BALOBA-1460 file (C-alpha; in Angstrom, 3 decimals):
// residues 91
<rec num="1" residu="m" x="14.661" y="9.731" z="-1.089"/>
<rec num="2" residu="s" x="13.750" y="12.447" z="1.365"/>
<rec num="3" residu="d" x="12.200" y="11.519" z="4.707"/>
<rec num="4" residu="a" x="9.557" y="14.248" z="4.288"/>
<rec num="5" residu="y" x="6.217" y="12.496" z="3.831"/>
<rec num="6" residu="r" x="4.526" y="12.885" z="0.439"/>
<rec num="7" residu="p" x="0.779" y="12.189" z="0.658"/>
<rec num="8" residu="l" x="-0.908" y="9.855" z="-1.788"/>
<rec num="9" residu="s" x="-3.633" y="11.319" z="-4.006"/>
<rec num="10" residu="c" x="-7.194" y="10.583" z="-2.890"/>
<rec num="11" residu="d" x="-8.086" y="8.534" z="-5.975"/>
<rec num="12" residu="l" x="-5.109" y="6.225" z="-5.359"/>
<rec num="13" residu="y" x="-5.839" y="6.051" z="-1.627"/>
<rec num="14" residu="d" x="-9.282" y="4.661" z="-2.533"/>
<rec num="15" residu="y" x="-7.643" y="1.507" z="-3.923"/>
<rec num="16" residu="l" x="-5.981" y="0.870" z="-0.564"/>
<rec num="17" residu="e" x="-9.329" y="1.280" z="1.190"/>
<rec num="18" residu="i" x="-10.987" y="-1.177" z="-1.220"/>
<rec num="19" residu="a" x="-8.159" y="-3.667" z="-0.633"/>
<rec num="20" residu="c" x="-8.680" y="-3.353" z="3.136"/>
<rec num="21" residu="m" x="-12.445" y="-3.621" z="2.900"/>
<rec num="22" residu="h" x="-12.140" y="-6.915" z="0.975"/>
<rec num="23" residu="r" x="-9.026" y="-8.089" z="2.857"/>
<rec num="24" residu="y" x="-7.288" y="-8.692" z="-0.468"/>
<rec num="25" residu="r" x="-4.046" y="-10.611" z="-0.646"/>
<rec num="26" residu="l" x="-1.629" y="-8.296" z="-2.438"/>
<rec num="27" residu="r" x="1.699" y="-8.214" z="-4.181"/>
<rec num="28" residu="i" x="3.114" y="-4.950" z="-2.863"/>
<rec num="29" residu="e" x="5.976" y="-3.384" z="-4.792"/>
<rec num="30" residu="l" x="8.104" y="-1.091" z="-2.661"/>
<rec num="31" residu="v" x="10.219" y="1.869" z="-3.725"/>
<rec num="32" residu="g" x="13.750" y="0.538" z="-4.097"/>
<rec num="33" residu="d" x="12.854" y="-2.762" z="-5.799"/>
<rec num="34" residu="g" x="11.533" y="-4.600" z="-2.737"/>
<rec num="35" residu="e" x="8.393" y="-6.721" z="-2.876"/>
<rec num="36" residu="l" x="6.040" y="-8.149" z="-0.267"/>
<rec num="37" residu="l" x="3.118" y="-10.582" z="-0.361"/>
<rec num="38" residu="a" x="0.591" y="-9.669" z="2.322"/>
<rec num="39" residu="q" x="-3.067" y="-9.299" z="3.245"/>
<rec num="40" residu="a" x="-4.492" y="-5.776" z="3.464"/>
<rec num="41" residu="l" x="-5.741" y="-4.881" z="6.951"/>
<rec num="42" residu="t" x="-6.308" y="-1.136" z="7.375"/>
<rec num="43" residu="t" x="-4.813" y="2.320" z="6.950"/>
<rec num="44" residu="e" x="-3.866" y="4.773" z="9.656"/>
<rec num="45" residu="t" x="-2.820" y="8.403" z="9.926"/>
<rec num="46" residu="t" x="-0.454" y="9.646" z="12.606"/>
<rec num="47" residu="a" x="-0.770" y="12.934" z="14.491"/>
<rec num="48" residu="g" x="2.017" y="14.207" z="12.201"/>
<rec num="49" residu="k" x="-0.204" y="13.479" z="9.150"/>
<rec num="50" residu="e" x="1.882" y="10.551" z="7.872"/>
<rec num="51" residu="e" x="-0.243" y="7.749" z="6.434"/>
<rec num="52" residu="f" x="0.444" y="4.027" z="6.740"/>
<rec num="53" residu="f" x="-0.886" y="0.826" z="5.183"/>
<rec num="54" residu="l" x="-1.135" y="-2.028" z="7.681"/>
<rec num="55" residu="v" x="-0.717" y="-5.485" z="6.186"/>
<rec num="56" residu="e" x="-0.165" y="-8.986" z="7.481"/>
<rec num="57" residu="s" x="2.503" y="-11.167" z="5.910"/>
<rec num="58" residu="a" x="4.339" y="-14.311" z="6.973"/>
<rec num="59" residu="e" x="6.484" y="-12.003" z="9.164"/>
<rec num="60" residu="g" x="3.420" y="-10.627" z="10.993"/>
<rec num="61" residu="v" x="1.703" y="-7.231" z="10.877"/>
<rec num="62" residu="q" x="3.712" y="-4.490" z="9.173"/>
<rec num="63" residu="r" x="3.195" y="-0.721" z="8.863"/>
<rec num="64" residu="l" x="4.165" y="0.548" z="5.427"/>
<rec num="65" residu="r" x="4.419" y="4.300" z="4.917"/>
<rec num="66" residu="l" x="2.328" y="5.125" z="1.842"/>
<rec num="67" residu="d" x="5.038" y="7.069" z="0.062"/>
<rec num="68" residu="r" x="7.234" y="3.946" z="0.197"/>
<rec num="69" residu="l" x="4.704" y="1.989" z="-1.934"/>
<rec num="70" residu="l" x="5.304" y="1.764" z="-5.667"/>
<rec num="71" residu="a" x="2.368" y="-0.458" z="-6.721"/>
<rec num="72" residu="i" x="-0.177" y="-2.963" z="-5.449"/>
<rec num="73" residu="t" x="-1.650" y="-5.952" z="-7.292"/>
<rec num="74" residu="p" x="-4.520" y="-7.974" z="-5.822"/>
<rec num="75" residu="l" x="-3.998" y="-11.734" z="-5.964"/>
<rec num="76" residu="n" x="-7.627" y="-12.656" z="-5.224"/>
<rec num="77" residu="p" x="-9.644" y="-14.036" z="-8.163"/>
<rec num="78" residu="g" x="-12.336" y="-11.562" z="-9.214"/>
<rec num="79" residu="a" x="-10.719" y="-8.578" z="-7.484"/>
<rec num="80" residu="s" x="-12.346" y="-5.257" z="-8.388"/>
<rec num="81" residu="f" x="-9.091" y="-3.772" z="-9.736"/>
<rec num="82" residu="g" x="-5.777" y="-4.908" z="-11.202"/>
<rec num="83" residu="r" x="-2.261" y="-3.563" z="-10.657"/>
<rec num="84" residu="v" x="-2.302" y="0.036" z="-9.436"/>
<rec num="85" residu="l" x="0.804" y="2.163" z="-9.815"/>
<rec num="86" residu="l" x="0.889" y="4.478" z="-6.824"/>
<rec num="87" residu="g" x="3.382" y="6.811" z="-8.465"/>
<rec num="88" residu="n" x="5.988" y="7.091" z="-5.760"/>
<rec num="89" residu="g" x="8.837" y="5.575" z="-7.719"/>
<rec num="90" residu="p" x="11.960" y="7.404" z="-8.785"/>
<rec num="91" residu="c" x="11.334" y="10.078" z="-11.421"/>
């Protein structure tokens, strides 16, 4: 995978914002078969236009670059969406 940042489409970014707004607990699937259980906190954009998803897991607060996310699944009962494939997996 290249280190050049690939932005997430706006409609997919909206799911991350909803997760943060509701502080959803998530199963986060990472590119490369990793997985993380964490609570959504916020998103941030760097001066270089890279975007990150900030989450809190048992290991503490983590910054996940958006193009390293494969999918998110809310674990909260009654969540407003199910599993969302973010489309950054290998083609």
